[in-house]
N, C-alpha and C positions, 0 to 999 in steps of 0.2 A: 504494500500500500504506500504510494508515494504521496508525501504531504504537500498539498497545494493550498492556495488561498483564492477566495472569490474576488474578482475585480470587475469593474464596469465592462471591460471588453472581453471578459472570459476568464480563463485561468492563467495565473502567472507561473513562472518557473518554480520548481520545488524550493522550499526554504533551505538555507544552509544546514549542513549536517549538525552543527552544534545547536542551532535553534530547535531542530526537530528532536534532538536528544533531551534538551531542557524542558520540552513541553510534554514529554511522556509521563504516564503514571508509572508507579512502581509495579513491575511485573515479576513473575517467578524467575525469569532470567536474571533480573537485577538482584533478587534475593540469593540466587544460587552463586552468582559471581562474588557477592559480598561474603558469603559463607566460605567459599574456597580461599579468598584472600585472607579472611580472618583466621582460618586454620593455619595458613602459612605464617601469619604474624605471631601465632601462638608460639611457634618454635623460635621466632626472633626474640621474643621476650624471655623465653626459656633460656636461650643462649646468653642474652645480656645479663641475666642475673645468676648464671651458673657459677662462674668463678668466684664472685663475691660471696655467694651462699656457702660454698665449700672451701673458702679460702683458708680458714683455720685448720680444716682437715688436711688439705694439701701441704700446709706449712708443717704439720706434724709428720705426715707420711714421708715427705721428701727432705725433712729437716731444713726447710727454707730459711735463709737469712732475710733480713728486712728488704734488701734490694731485690732478691728473687721473687718475694711475694708481690712487691709492687709491679715487677715486670709481668708476672702471670696475670694480675688484675688488669694491667694496661694492654696486654698483647692483643686480646680480642678487639678492643676498641681501636687500636692502631690499624688492625686489619680492616675493620669496618670503615675507617677513614679512607683507606685505599679503595675498598669496594664501592663506597658511595660515589667517589669521583669517576671510577671506571665504568661501572654498570649503568650509572645515570646517562652517560654519553651513548652507551650501547643501546639503551632503551629509546633514545631519541633518533639514533641512526638506523637501528635494525628492528625496532618494535618492542612494545612493552612485554608481550608474551614471551618472546625469545629471551629477553633479559631475565624474566622470572625463572625460566628453566635453567639457565646458566647458574644463577646465584644459588639455587637450592641444591643443584648437583655438586657444586664445589663445597658447600657447607656440609652436606651429608657425608661425603668421602673424608673430609678433613676432621670432622668431629669423631668419626669412627677411628681414625688414626690416633686422635688424642686419647682415646680410651686405652690404647696400647703403650702409652708413654712410659719409657723405662727410667726417665730422669727429667729434671727440671727443664733442660734445654729443649728436649723433644716436645714437652708440654707447651712451652712458650711458642715454639715455631708453629705447632699445629693449632694452637689457639689463635695465632695471628692469621693463618690461612683460613680457618673456619670463619673468623670474623670478616675476612675479605669476601667470602662467599655470601654471608648473610647481611653484609654491610648496607647494601642498597635496598633491602627488603622494605623498610618503612617508606622510603622515598618513592620506590616503584609502586607500592601499594596505594599510597596517597594519590599519586598521579593517575594511576589506572582507574581508581574509583571516581576521582574527580572527572575523568574523561567520560565515563559511561553513565554516571548517575544524573538525574534531573537536578537542576539548580536548586529548586525548592526543597528537595529531600536529601541533598548532598551531605549536609552536616550530620543528620540523623543516622544515615546508613554507614558513613565512615566511622561514626561512634559505635555502631553495632559491630563493625569489623574489629574494632579495638576492644570492645567488651569481650569478644571471643579471644582476642589475642592476649589480654591481660590475665586470663585464666592460667596462662603459662607461668606467671610469677608465683602464685601459691602452689602450683603444680611442682615447680622445681624445689620449693621450700619443703613441702610434705614428702616429695620423693627422696630428698636428701635426708630428712628426719627418719624415713623408713629404711633406706638402703645403707647409709653411712655406717651404722653399727654392725652391718651384716657383711658377709662375703659369699654371695650366691655362686655356686659352682667353683668355689675357691678363688673367685675374682673379687677384689676390693669393691665395696659398694659404690664409691665415688666414680669408678670407671663405668659402672652400669648407667650412670646418669648421662655420660657422653654417648653411650650406645643408644639410649632412649631417644636423645635428640637426633642422632643420625638416622635411625630407622623411621622415626615419625616424619622427618622432613622428606625421606625417600617416598613415603606414601603420598605426601602432599605433591611431590613432583609429578607423580602419575595423574593426580587429580587435575593439576594445572595444565596438563597437555590438552584438556578439553576447553580451556578458556578461549573466548573470542579475542581477536585483536581489537584494540581501541579504534572505533570508527573515526574519532577525531584525528588520531595519529595517521590513519590511512589517508584521510582526506588532505591533511596538511602535507603529506608526502607524495601527492600526485596520484594516489590509488583510489580515485573517486568511485570507480565502478564497484570495487570491493566494499568501500564504505557505504555506498548506496544499498547494496544487497543486505548488509548487516542491519542497517537502520530500517529498511523495509520489512525485514523479518521481525524486528522488534515492534514496529508499528502494527504489523499484522497480528502479532500476539496480543497487543493491547486492544486492537479492534475486536479480536475474537472474544475478549473478556468484557465487551460492552462499552469500551471507552470511545467517545466521539471526539475527534480532533477539532472539528468546527472551523471557524474562521480564525486565521492567525492574527493575534493581536499585535500591536506595535511592540517590537522587541526593546527591552532596556538597552542602553548603551553598553557595548562590550568593554572589556578591559583595555583593548587596543584603542577604541574610539575615545576613551577617557584620558589617554596619554596627552600631555601638554603639547600644543602645536607651536611651531616656530612662527615668526613674523611672516605673514603672507598665507597662513593657514595650513602649511604642510606639516606632516608628521615628522618628528625627528628620525634620523636614520639609525634606528635601533633594531636589534634582532636580525640584521641582515635583510630587512624588508626591501630596501632600495636595491640590493644586489639580486634579489630573487623574484620578488613579485612586482617590483616597481613601486613608485610613490603613488598611492591611491588618490591623494588629493592634488596631484599634479597632472596625471594623465586622465583623470575622470573616472577611472575604474574603481570599483569597491573591493577592498580586500576582504576575503572570508576564509574560513578554515577549509573550504573546498577548493581554493585556488591551487592549481597544480604547481608543484615545486619539483624541479629535476632531482631525482634521487641522488643524494650524496653531493649536490651542488654547493651546499653550505652547511657547516656544522657550527653551533653556537660555542662561544668561548667566554672567558672572563670579560673581555672587552665589550661584548654585547650586553651582558647582564649588568655591567657597570656603565652602560651608555646613558645618554639623556633620556629621561622619562622613567628609567628603572633604577637609577643609581641609589636614590634614597631608600626605595623599597628593598633593594638587595642588601644594603648596609644594615638596615633595621633587622632584616631576617638573619643575617650573619651574627649580629650581636645577640639576637634572641636565642639562636641555637647554641651559641657558646655558653650563655648564662643559664639556659633552662636545664641543662644536664647537671649543673652544680646542685640544684635543688632536687632533681629527679633521681639521678644516679648517685648523688652524694649520699642519699639515704639507702637506696637499694643495694649499692655495692658495699657500703661500710657498716650497715646495720649489725651484722654479726660481730664486727670488730668493736663497735660501741657497746654491745651487750657484754662482750668479753671484758672490756675495760671496766664494767660495773662489777666484775667479779664472778660472773656465771660461767659454768663449764661449757664445753663444745655442744653436747647434746641438748642441754637446757637452752643455750643460745639459738640453736637451730629450731627448737620448738617455738620460742618467742618470735623468731623471724618468720616462721611459716604462718603463725597466727596473724602477725602484722600484715603479711602479704595478702591476706584475704581481702584487704581493702582495695586492692588494685582492680579486680573485676567489678566490685560493688561501686567504686567511684566512676568507672567508665559507664556502667549502667545508669547511674544517676545523671550523667550528662545527656542521656538520650532525649528526655523531654524538653531540655532547655537549649540545646546547642543551636537549633535553628530559630529560636525565639529571642534569645539574648544576643546582643551584638558581641561578636567574638572577642574584641579587644577588652570589653568590660568583664567578660567571663574569665579571661586570662588573668586580669589584674586581681579579681576577687579570689580566685582559687590560689593564686600566688600568696596572697595575704594569709589565707587559711593554712597553707603549708607552713608558713613561718611560725604561726601560733602553735600548731601541732608539733613541729620540730623542736621548739624550745621546751614544750612539755615533755617530749621524749628524752631530751638531754638531761633534764633534772628529775625524771621519774626515779623514785627510790624503792619501788616494789614491783614484783612480777606483774601484778594486775595493771598498774599504771603504765608499765613499759608496753604491754600488749595493747592497752586502750589507746595510748598516744601514738603508738606505731600504726595501729589500724587507722586512726584518724588521719595520720600523715599520708599513708598510701592511698586512702580514699580521696583526699583532696588533691593529691598529686595526679590521680588519674582522671579527675574532672579536668584538671589543667592539661594533662597530656592529650586527652581526646579532642578538646577544642583546639589545641595547638596543632595537631595533625591536620585537622580540617582547615585551619587558617593558613598553614604553609602550603597546602595543596591548591589554594585559590589565587596565588600571587602572580603566576606567569601564564602567557599564552601557550597553546598546545605544542607548538614547534620546538619550544625550549624548556618545557615544564620539567621533564625528568632531569635534564642536565643541570638546570638552575637549582632545582630542589635538591638534587644530589650534592651539589657544591655546598649548599647551606647545611645539609645533614652531615656532610663530611666534617665540617667544623665542629659539630656537636660531638662526633666520635673522637676527634682530636682532643677536645676539651675533656671528654669522659676518660680518655687515656691518661690525661695529666692529673686527674683527681687523686689517685692514690699517692702521688708524689707531693701534692699540695695539701690534701686534707689529713692524711695519716700522720704527718709530723705535727699538725695542729692538735689532733686528737691525743697523740702521745705526750706532747709537751704541755698542753693547756686544758685538756679534757673535752667532754662532749658539749659543754656550754659554749666554749669558744668556737668549736667546729660549726655549730648551728648558727652562731652569730655571723660567720663568714657566709653560710648559705643564705641567711636572711638578707644580708647586704646585696648579694647577687640577685635575689628575687625582687628586691625593691627597685634596683636599677632596671631590671627587665620590665616590670610592670609600668614604670614611668615612661620608658622608651616606647612601648607598644601603645600606651594611651595617648602620648603626645605626637608621635611620628608615624605610627602604623596606619595602614590603609583600612577603610571599612570594606568588608567583603561579604557580609551575610546576605545570601540570596542573589548575588550578582552573577551574570553570565561569565563564562571563562574565556570566551574566544575573542 
């Protein structure tokens, strides 16, 4: 079913691919895609919290010194930094679906190799390589879902994907609590955690072979016929369920149309538009996401995402990504270390951490009813403030009950923050550069996360948990102020 609009002289040409996708209702296809992406993200969150959760166990098993422990905690994030940069460009060059298959295959193999680690050096290398595989998972998932979901439902369904994803955090906590004291088949329990991650992601790899390619990406890369077939199939499914498209209303201005224009009315030469599509305000043509682009004719780089019209947006997102992980991973990675500093043993610390981690999926679920109703920037600022309050409570908690309550509150608030952050980051760039630009921003968050053990562990050791959470509070305050004053409004706006 090709979407057309009524006009005085008859029917006009079909609406652009992006406009047709934004006007659709949610169909079983949308739900299925969201579920498959969410299950893949489950193993991303499993991976991100794995080393931190069992850090004390590894330190004991391998007799790590302080430097080796920091390297093990940092290795996966350094790998993710590399993967975010590399696979983001692959997704824009060769397609979202292909990048998904590459990243999970690399992660699955290297995680399995990590389970066989005979020494610290092997473990550090395999953690780095597994991180490189999974590193672009969040950026790819955000871009893919933003590509295929309607604008009015985009926030809610991305939040649904992350609600599934963040079940991986308590999963790794409880799996560690169960397996670490054991040695199934004579193999140390912590090694089985790596095996679980490898086998689970292999299953997801087979599920993702059935993903459709992003119609927006196809259209932006000159493959308009394929994009048309996919969107027509989606429209036919919607029509079969009784949805009527009716007359196309006036579309809101797209992200590109809102870019500041030079004197004389022309768009700035950003994103390679002048080199590939031509200047739409000079030659009279209108740029859309269905305009053919010679495959491989142009690939975005730092110069493009720092060009006129996008420079402020990019710098805000880079600062946002660097600071957000201080609050988010500063707790998730170091919580067992903080509990140990309070005098609790390894098994008790794993139990407290696992119970605290239950707040991750709960917080993500609480974001569902509000993420498309409250302006993203305001929700980011409010959840940041709540994280600070809960974190200071966790730092000064002097009983097991208070540790668990404050830890649960922190993870709950942090996942309201995380869910809306992923939606916000997915809405910042046009289709042609979305994965590359988002991958660059995410890569900085991974670099920041890799630095956390070297920055925060010395603070914890020298000054205690109160000082550590004071550092986290300062980072989150700067983040909230930056987003509120300099960030773009994106709720419900078109992506193209």
